[in-house]
C-alpha positions as CSV (number, residue, x, y, z in Angstrom):
1,M,-39.0,24.1,7.4
2,P,-40.0,20.5,7.4
3,N,-41.6,19.3,10.6
4,D,-40.5,15.7,10.0
5,L,-36.8,15.7,11.1
6,D,-36.5,12.2,9.6
7,L,-36.8,13.7,6.1
8,F,-33.1,14.9,6.2
9,T,-32.1,11.6,7.6
10,Q,-33.7,9.9,4.6
11,I,-32.0,12.3,2.3
12,N,-28.6,11.5,3.9
13,N,-29.3,7.8,3.7
14,A,-30.1,8.1,0.0
15,V,-26.8,9.9,-0.5
16,L,-24.9,7.2,1.4
17,D,-26.7,4.5,-0.7
18,L,-25.6,6.4,-3.9
19,Q,-22.0,6.4,-2.6
20,A,-22.0,2.7,-2.2
21,A,-23.9,1.8,-5.4
22,H,-22.5,0.0,-8.4
23,F,-23.2,0.8,-12.1
24,Q,-26.2,-1.6,-12.1
25,S,-27.8,-0.1,-9.0
26,Y,-27.0,3.7,-8.8
27,E,-30.2,4.8,-10.5
28,R,-32.4,3.6,-7.6
29,P,-30.8,5.7,-4.8
30,L,-30.5,8.7,-7.2
31,K,-34.2,8.6,-8.0
32,K,-35.1,8.1,-4.3
33,L,-33.0,11.2,-3.5
34,V,-34.9,13.3,-5.9
35,R,-38.3,12.0,-4.7
36,L,-37.3,13.1,-1.2
37,L,-36.1,16.5,-2.4
38,R,-39.5,17.0,-4.0
39,H,-41.3,16.5,-0.7
40,E,-44.2,18.9,-0.4
41,E,-42.7,20.5,2.7
42,L,-39.6,21.5,0.6
43,E,-41.6,23.0,-2.3
44,E,-41.4,26.6,-1.1
45,S,-37.6,26.4,-0.5
46,N,-37.1,24.7,-3.9
47,E,-39.1,27.3,-5.8
48,T,-37.1,30.1,-4.1
49,L,-33.8,28.5,-4.9
50,T,-34.5,27.8,-8.6
51,K,-36.5,30.8,-9.5
52,G,-35.1,32.4,-12.7
53,L,-32.4,29.8,-13.2
54,D,-31.6,28.3,-16.5
55,L,-29.8,24.9,-16.1
56,Q,-29.2,24.4,-19.8
57,S,-27.5,27.8,-20.2
58,F,-25.3,27.0,-17.2
59,L,-24.3,23.7,-18.8
60,V,-23.6,25.2,-22.2
61,E,-21.3,27.9,-20.6
62,S,-19.5,25.3,-18.5
63,E,-18.9,23.0,-21.4
64,K,-17.2,25.9,-23.3
65,T,-14.3,25.8,-20.8
66,Q,-13.2,22.4,-22.0
67,V,-9.7,22.5,-23.5
68,G,-8.7,19.2,-25.1
69,R,-8.7,16.2,-22.8
70,A,-11.7,14.9,-20.9
71,G,-12.2,16.3,-17.5
72,S,-10.6,19.7,-18.3
73,A,-13.9,21.6,-18.3
74,A,-14.8,23.7,-15.2
75,L,-18.4,24.4,-14.0
76,A,-19.3,28.0,-14.4
77,W,-20.9,28.5,-11.0
78,P,-22.4,31.9,-10.2
79,D,-21.1,34.0,-7.3
80,N,-24.4,33.9,-5.5
81,P,-24.5,30.8,-3.1
82,E,-28.3,30.5,-3.4
83,S,-28.1,30.4,-7.2
84,T,-25.3,27.8,-7.0
85,L,-27.5,25.7,-4.6
86,G,-30.5,26.1,-6.9
87,L,-28.5,25.1,-10.0
88,T,-27.2,22.0,-8.2
89,L,-30.7,21.0,-7.3
90,L,-31.8,21.3,-10.9
91,L,-28.7,19.3,-11.9
92,I,-29.4,16.5,-9.5
93,E,-33.0,16.3,-10.8
94,K,-31.7,16.0,-14.3
95,F,-29.4,13.2,-13.2
96,A,-32.5,11.3,-11.9
97,E,-34.4,11.9,-15.1
98,E,-31.5,10.9,-17.3
99,P,-29.2,8.6,-15.2
100,H,-26.8,8.0,-18.1
101,Y,-26.2,11.8,-18.3
102,M,-24.6,11.6,-14.8
103,A,-21.9,9.4,-16.2
104,S,-21.4,11.7,-19.2
105,F,-21.3,14.7,-16.9
106,G,-18.6,13.0,-14.8
107,R,-16.4,12.4,-17.8
108,T,-16.7,16.0,-18.9
109,F,-16.1,17.7,-15.5
110,F,-14.6,15.2,-13.1
111,Y,-12.7,12.7,-15.3
112,S,-11.2,10.0,-13.1
113,G,-10.5,7.2,-15.6
114,P,-12.2,5.1,-18.3
115,K,-14.5,3.2,-16.0
116,I,-18.0,4.8,-16.0
117,M,-18.6,4.3,-12.3
118,L,-15.5,6.4,-11.5
119,G,-17.1,9.4,-13.0
120,I,-20.4,8.8,-11.2
121,N,-18.5,8.4,-7.9
122,A,-16.7,11.7,-8.6
123,V,-19.9,13.5,-9.2
124,T,-21.4,12.1,-6.0
125,R,-18.4,13.3,-4.0
126,Q,-18.1,16.7,-5.5
127,I,-21.7,17.6,-6.3
128,V,-24.2,15.5,-4.5
129,I,-22.6,15.3,-1.0
130,P,-21.8,19.0,-0.6
131,F,-25.3,19.8,-1.9
132,A,-27.0,17.6,0.7
133,R,-25.0,19.4,3.5
134,D,-25.6,22.9,2.3
135,Y,-29.3,22.3,1.3
136,K,-30.1,21.2,4.9
137,I,-28.5,24.3,6.3
138,Y,-30.4,26.5,3.8
139,V,-33.8,24.9,4.6
140,T,-33.4,24.7,8.4
141,N,-32.3,28.3,8.5
142,K,-35.5,29.2,6.6
143,G,-33.7,30.3,3.4
144,V,-30.7,32.1,5.0
145,I,-27.2,30.9,4.4
146,S,-25.3,32.3,7.4
147,P,-21.7,33.5,7.0
148,K,-19.2,31.2,8.7
149,F,-15.9,31.9,10.3
150,M,-13.4,30.1,8.0
151,V,-10.4,28.5,9.7
152,P,-7.4,28.5,7.4
153,I,-6.8,25.1,5.9
154,S,-3.4,23.6,6.5
155,K,-1.2,22.9,3.5
156,K,0.3,19.9,5.2
157,V,-0.6,16.5,3.6
158,F,0.2,13.1,5.1
159,I,1.7,10.5,2.7
160,V,1.4,6.9,3.7
161,H,3.2,4.4,1.5
162,G,4.7,0.9,1.1
163,H,8.0,-0.2,-0.4
164,D,7.6,1.8,-3.7
165,G,9.9,4.7,-3.1
166,E,9.4,6.0,-6.7
167,A,5.7,6.4,-6.1
168,R,6.2,8.1,-2.8
169,E,8.7,10.6,-4.3
170,S,6.4,11.3,-7.3
171,V,3.5,12.2,-5.0
172,A,5.7,14.3,-2.7
173,R,7.1,16.2,-5.6
174,F,3.7,16.9,-7.1
175,L,2.3,18.1,-3.8
176,T,5.2,20.5,-3.4
177,V,4.8,21.8,-6.9
178,I,1.1,22.7,-6.3
179,G,1.9,24.4,-3.0
180,F,1.5,21.8,-0.4
181,E,3.9,20.5,2.3
182,P,4.1,16.7,2.1
183,I,4.6,14.9,5.4
184,I,5.9,11.4,4.9
185,L,4.5,9.6,7.9
186,H,7.3,7.0,8.1
187,E,10.0,9.6,8.0
188,Q,8.8,11.3,11.1
189,A,11.0,10.6,14.1
190,N,9.7,7.7,16.2
191,R,10.7,8.9,19.7
192,G,8.9,5.7,20.9
193,R,5.7,6.9,19.3
194,T,3.1,4.8,17.5
195,V,1.6,5.9,14.1
196,I,-1.4,7.3,15.9
197,E,0.7,9.4,18.2
198,K,2.7,10.7,15.2
199,V,-0.6,11.8,13.6
200,E,-1.8,13.5,16.8
201,A,1.5,15.3,16.9
202,N,0.6,16.9,13.5
203,S,-3.1,17.6,14.4
204,D,-3.3,20.5,12.0
205,I,-3.1,18.1,9.0
206,G,-6.5,17.6,7.3
207,F,-5.7,15.4,4.3
208,A,-3.9,12.2,3.6
209,V,-2.7,10.4,0.5
210,V,-2.4,6.6,0.9
211,I,-0.3,4.9,-1.8
212,L,-1.2,1.2,-2.3
213,T,1.4,-0.9,-4.1
214,P,1.7,-4.7,-4.6
215,D,4.4,-5.2,-1.9
216,D,3.1,-8.3,-0.3
217,E,1.2,-11.5,-1.2
218,G,-1.7,-13.1,0.5
219,G,-5.0,-15.1,0.2
220,R,-7.2,-17.6,1.8
221,K,-5.5,-20.8,3.1
222,G,-5.0,-23.2,0.2
223,E,-5.7,-20.6,-2.5
224,V,-3.3,-19.0,-4.9
225,L,-1.5,-16.0,-3.3
226,E,-2.4,-12.6,-4.8
227,P,-0.5,-9.3,-4.7
228,R,-1.7,-7.0,-2.0
229,A,-0.6,-3.9,-0.2
230,R,1.3,-4.0,3.1
231,Q,-0.9,-4.6,6.1
232,N,0.3,-1.5,7.9
233,V,-0.6,0.6,4.9
234,L,-4.2,-0.8,4.9
235,L,-4.4,-0.3,8.7
236,E,-3.4,3.4,8.3
237,L,-5.8,3.8,5.4
238,G,-8.7,2.7,7.6
239,Y,-7.4,4.9,10.4
240,F,-7.4,8.0,8.3
241,I,-10.8,7.3,6.8
242,G,-12.2,7.1,10.3
243,R,-10.3,10.2,11.6
244,L,-10.5,12.6,8.6
245,G,-13.5,11.2,6.6
246,R,-13.5,9.6,3.2
247,D,-13.6,13.0,1.5
248,R,-10.2,13.9,3.0
249,V,-8.4,10.7,2.0
250,C,-7.2,9.9,-1.5
251,A,-6.1,6.3,-2.1
252,L,-3.7,5.9,-5.1
253,K,-3.4,2.4,-6.4
254,R,-0.3,1.5,-8.4
255,G,-0.1,-1.9,-10.2
256,T,-2.3,-4.9,-9.8
257,L,-3.3,-5.8,-6.3
258,E,-6.2,-7.1,-4.2
259,I,-8.5,-4.6,-2.7
260,P,-10.0,-5.7,0.7
261,S,-13.8,-6.1,0.5
262,D,-14.3,-3.8,3.5
263,F,-13.0,-0.9,1.4
264,A,-15.2,-1.7,-1.6
265,G,-17.0,1.6,-1.1
266,V,-13.9,3.7,-1.3
267,V,-12.9,5.3,-4.6
268,W,-9.4,4.3,-5.8
269,E,-7.5,6.5,-8.2
270,A,-5.2,4.6,-10.5
271,M,-1.6,5.9,-10.3
272,D,-0.8,5.6,-14.0
273,S,2.3,6.6,-15.8
274,G,0.7,9.8,-17.2
275,N,-0.8,12.8,-15.3
276,G,-4.2,11.4,-14.8
277,W,-3.6,10.6,-11.1
278,K,-2.3,14.1,-10.6
279,L,-5.5,15.7,-11.8
280,A,-7.5,13.2,-9.8
281,L,-5.6,14.1,-6.6
282,A,-5.8,17.8,-7.3
283,R,-9.6,17.5,-7.7
284,E,-9.8,15.7,-4.3
285,L,-7.8,18.4,-2.6
286,K,-10.0,21.1,-4.2
287,A,-13.2,19.3,-3.1
288,A,-11.7,19.3,0.4
289,G,-11.7,23.1,0.3
290,H,-8.2,24.0,-1.0
291,Q,-7.7,26.5,-3.8
292,I,-6.1,24.9,-6.8
293,D,-5.7,26.1,-10.3
294,L,-6.5,22.9,-12.3
295,N,-5.4,24.5,-15.6
296,R,-1.8,24.6,-14.3
297,I,-1.8,20.8,-13.8
298,I,-3.2,20.1,-17.3
């Protein structure tokens, strides 16, 4: 086990930098992450994890699952958690050696839209971040992945929305179809309670969908007003990110509207007229630990 406790802090910082990176800058934190993972004190753990694994065969088998549209392929992870961790390590090393492959990988397995950075962000959320967490547990436990008591995950999902009732109902119907119970925050009885008190009254909810629509206008004094989401919706978005974490909040953006600079690091999913947003939302729910058959959505 590494004696330098700062090593994992540096790994975590590199992951955070990758989350916040742009297309022109994501290579640097990615390469830094791999340099840290190749630290001499991690060599023994890495050799144990990757022994006998064939990354290329894994990728070939995974790509065979693609049926038609981009993003329909599923990764053929092995049942053994150590092998999964080892393959992920090899995959991240491949990303660092071939940064453009990370974008291609994102389009194939985590398609979130035509913009390249959306795919890179999706890979970061669903591959790199869980790996950093599990890898630290593996190394600090000296190669033992301890079984954990799994608390059942609530099927209740908060929906926060503005004036667009059609968007709200579309999200609620979709969540119901895939087996979730949508809780529309503003439909909960007030009883003199604030939004925060309503959330606390539903403490078993672990995921939120925030729908951003161009309901208001605003801008700097003297400048042209631009479409923007309602201020209370943005406030609640920030609240849920702080309470649940970014990985348990999905922001759906419908139409053209201004995105506050403070939320620049948050990934937005475009709520298009097709089914792309449904697949994106389902992937976010799956990444948060829910069991979802993505083939049913496609």
